[in-house]
Residue, then its C-alpha position, 0 to 999 in steps of 0.5 A: h564353567k563356574h568361573r565363567a558364571g561368576s564372572e558374568y554375574p558377580h553381584l549374585e549369590p551362588a544359588s541365584i547364579a545356578l537359577v539363572e543358568s537353569s533358566h538359560t538351559s530351559a529356554s534353549v530346550l524350547p522348540a524354535g518358531p513363531r510359537l516362541h515369539h507369541q509366548f514372550e510378546s506383551p501388549a506394552c511391547n506392541m505399543t512401543m513398536e507402534v510408537a517407534k514406527k510413527e516417530a519414524e514416519y513423522t521425523i523430518k530427515p535432512q534434505a539437500a534442497t529446501p522443501a517448498l512451502d505452500t503459502s497460497s492459503w495464508p491470509l491477506l498480504l502474506k498470500n503467496y509469500d514464498k513467491l516473493l523474491v528474497r533479498t536476504g533471509h537474515f534479520t532479528p525478529i522482534p516480538n512486537g506487533c501481531s498478525p492482522l487477524k489476531r489483533d486485540i478487539k480494540s486495535y482490530i476495530s480501530s484498524g478495520v473496514i466494513n464492506l457495507d450494503k448501503p440501503s436506499n434513501p439515507s445518504s452516504h454521510e448519514v450511513v457513515a455517521w450511524v456506523k460511527r455512533m454504533l461502534r463508538v469510534e472517533k473517526t469514520g470515512h467512506s470510499g466514494t459517495l452513493d446517491p440516496k436512492v442508490t444501494g450497494c457496496l460502500i466501504v466504511c473505514i474506521d479510525r486508522a483505516t481512514r488513511l486509505v479512503k483517498s486511495q479507494q475513492g480513486a479506484g474503479k467501480e462497477y454498477v448494475c443499472v436498470i434503464r427505462f426507455h421512453d418508447k420502444v427501441p426500434g432495433g430491439q435488443a441488438q440495437f441496445a447492445r450496440a449502443l452500449e458497446t458504442l459508449t465505451g472508452a473516454l466519454f464527455q460527461r456533464p454532472p446532472l442538474i442535482s449533483a454535489v459537484k460543479r457542473q462542468l464538462r469532464i472526461r470519464t472512462i467506461h472500461e466495459s459494459k454488458l447487457i444483462e436483460f432487455d424487455n422492449d414491451r415494458h421499455l426496460g433494460v438491465f446492464w452491467v458497467s465497469c467504469e472510472a471513479g466519478t462516472y455518472i451512470r444517470t448521465l450515461c442513461v440519458h446518452l443511451g436514450l439519445l443514441l437510440g433516439v427514444g430518450a431514457h432515464m435511470q430507473e434503479l442503480r446498485r454498486v456491485r464493486s468499489g475498489a478492492m471490495d465487491e458483493s461477494k466479500q463479506l457484504v454486511t448490512l447496518h443491522d449486522v453492525l448493530d447486532a454485532q456490537w450488541m453481542m459484544d456489549n452484552t455477551r462479550d462475544e467478539s466473533y460476530l464483530r470480527k466477521v462484520i469488520s475486516p482488517l484494513e489489509t483487505l484493501l491492499t491485497s492488489y498492491k505490489r509488496l515490499v517486506v521490511k525488516d522488523s528493525a526498520v519498521n518504526a523508522v518508516c512510521y516516523g517518515a524515513k525512506l525505506m533503504l535497501p539494507g532494510l528490505l527482506r523480500y520484494e515483488s517481481a515486476i515493480e517499476h519506477h514510481e509505482e505505488v507499493v505497500l510496505m509490510t512487516t513479516k507478520g503481514e501488517a501494512i506499514a505504509l503506502g509508498i512510491a517505489q524509487m527502484s525497479t525490481v532489477e535495481m533492488s536485486t543488483c544494488d547494495h545501497g540506495v532508497v527503495a521507496k519513499v512513504k506516500r501515506c503512513i498507516m501503522e501507529r508510531d512506536l508499535y515497534p521499538r526504535r532501532w535506528g542509529l545503531g549501525p556503524v556509520a550512525l555510531e561514527k556520526k554520533k561520536l563526531k557530534a560528541d567530539g564537536k566535529l559535526d554540529k548538533f544537526g550532524r552537518p559538517n563544520d570547520a573541524t570535520p575530517a576530510k575523510w568524513t565529508s568525502g565518504y559520507q552521503d546523506f540520503s535523507m537530505p534533499d538536493a537544496s539542503a545538500a548544496a547548502a551543507a556543501a556550501a557550509t564547508t567552504p571557507k567564509k571569505a569565498v562564501e562572502e564573495t560569491t554572495k556579493m557577486e551572485i545576488v539574483q532577485p527571484e522572478t515573480p510569476a507575472a514576470e515569468d509569464g511576460d517572458k514566455k509571451k515575448r518568446k512566443k511572439h518572436e518565435g520563428e523570426t529570421p536574423d534580419e528581422k531580429a536585427e531590424r527589431k533591435r534597431r527600432k528598439a534602440e531608436k525608440k529608447a534614444a528618442k525617449a531619453a532625448k525627450k526626458a532630457a529636454k523635459g528636464e532642461a525645461d523644468s530647470d529654466d522655469s525654476d530659474 
């Protein structure tokens, strides 16, 4: 027994070993049961057990399937990000750029839009000039002019966001109008509702006498109209209308009066939606803008200004999205087409030549583009142009330059250094046949591609072709004349054509004979 105890506790003195053994024997004598558990348990032990339980609850255990990510509450262009189709999940994130809502205040203002509630009396241009002066910015623009007396949504774009003005000016608009009739409507409310329904679809309109555009007849579309209120005794009606940009509601009211046979004019008008913004989306007044800037200047509090101004991405949430790799962002900012290797995710149901928004993985808008591939082609092809840039929004060099680092680009640089390509990367006499047959320049338009191909042919062949094929370019007037001739002789029979040619030949011969006779007479006089 002593030998066992010594081997178990070799580091203790004999007296200490005896004390340890006596404690073991005393513990074994104690009665078993719950009482023993409570005697030896401490508060610290309880705490440790609770922490261990919590850790077990919050530990993510390995799963076979990827857990679903709820992105329905993510802001702006990142909303429902998980529902986008994935081309590849592999890319190198670059720390440049940031989420639109987390930009520093200077960048936030210069890439912002204001959904302004325009007051009655000042013109749209005056209001925009006031906002420019309040915020002390370089440029401001607006999304469609409102007449001085008209109130409601006026989207004011600041600095970088002014690039989106054109796209918003052409977007649909919604109005609420108060119409005044010149007499009681005979059929009452029912007749007015029918007249509104009649005046939907494509309508002829001529702008009013006092208008900012040329007064010529044009076609504008009324998508939908709805009667809100009608008071026949006071000769007033209120209706809501959704229409194409450039529709004159004043003219529509006159047409309604003519249709009802009593005459009418527009009493009051308010725009409730302009493009992507409506009354419910952060509508602010001029006083809000002034107060927010005052708070920023005097208390350095940005919160009010950030509520008044929205990021420009707010206007682009209705577009279909293409998510671009961070390494391809700056190339797109410099005007390059988006190629398939630079694509990360894309929206379903994209069609050819549809307008799309190119965005980063952080949710920033890079540019508006025109799709060159449908969704099906994007998912099946491995190379090609996905979209070409229509309007670039992002500043250049916000992301670093990452082009010219691929295997083909490196080979091209090497050939240029060796003199096997010219300084513009075009083939010359020393270019290897493997390169000319295998390389395809997607950035080169068809005409320049043909020129490059011609540059590779021997000089003699080029000279011969140029000598043989010198064609004078036709003037527009000559082209018009040819078209008229073709139209004139359309549908004639072969006999008629032969007769026409015979008469033409006779006229030509007579003209030549006359000229020859005149020449002879002149020579006789000179003698």
